[in-house]
C-alpha positions in Angstrom: -7.0 -2.3 -21.2 -9.2 0.1 -19.3 -11.3 -1.2 -16.5 -15.0 -1.8 -17.3 -17.5 0.8 -15.9 -18.2 0.2 -12.3 -14.9 -1.5 -11.6 -12.2 0.4 -9.7 -9.0 1.0 -11.6 -5.8 -0.6 -10.4 -4.2 2.8 -9.6 -7.1 3.8 -7.4 -7.0 0.5 -5.5 -3.3 0.5 -5.0 -3.4 4.1 -3.7 -6.1 3.1 -1.2 -4.1 0.1 0.0 -1.0 2.3 0.3 -3.0 4.8 2.4 -4.2 2.0 4.7 -0.7 0.6 5.0 0.7 4.0 5.9 -2.0 4.6 8.6 -1.2 1.2 10.0 2.5 2.2 10.1 1.6 5.4 11.9 -0.3 3.4 14.5 2.6 1.1 15.1 5.0 4.1 15.4 2.7 5.6 18.0 2.6 2.3 19.9 6.4 2.3 20.0 6.8 6.0 21.0 4.3 5.7 23.8 5.3 2.2 25.0 1.8 0.9 24.6 3.2 -1.9 22.5 3.7 -3.8 25.8 0.0 -4.0 26.3 -0.5 -6.0 23.1 2.8 -7.9 22.6 4.4 -10.2 25.2 8.0 -9.3 24.1 9.7 -6.5 22.3 11.1 -9.0 19.8 7.6 -10.0 18.7 6.6 -6.4 18.4 9.8 -5.7 16.3 8.9 -8.6 14.0 5.5 -7.2 13.4 6.8 -3.7 12.9 9.3 -4.9 10.3 6.4 -6.6 8.5 4.4 -3.4 8.6 7.3 -1.4 7.2 7.9 -4.0 4.4 4.2 -3.7 3.5 4.4 0.0 3.1 7.5 -0.2 1.0 5.8 -2.8 -1.3 2.7 -0.6 -1.8 4.9 2.5 -2.5 6.6 0.5 -5.3 3.3 -0.7 -6.7 1.9 2.9 -6.7 5.0 4.1 -8.5 4.7 1.5 -11.2 1.0 1.9 -12.0 0.5 4.5 -14.7 -2.0 7.2 -14.1 -3.4 6.9 -17.7 -3.2 4.2 -20.2 -0.5 4.6 -22.8 -1.3 6.1 -26.1 -0.6 2.9 -27.9 -3.4 1.1 -26.0 -6.0 3.8 -26.6 -5.5 4.0 -30.3 -5.6 1.0 -32.5 -4.4 1.0 -36.1 -6.9 0.3 -38.8 -6.6 -3.2 -40.4 
């Protein structure tokens, strides 16, 4: 069923969340490369736990974006006459 006017579509929302998750991953990668993680996390283990959570989130949203169809299927757009 298509979204009502004025309501964002699921594919648009999931792509935006994926973009946000990937930017967050890039930020955490930069923290790791530069060593700045030590300013925000008391131990490397805590940073690693958070980094794994960030990676898991990106993978989840990538799967969601792959599953969401770009357009509704033909069967949903056309209804048979009764």
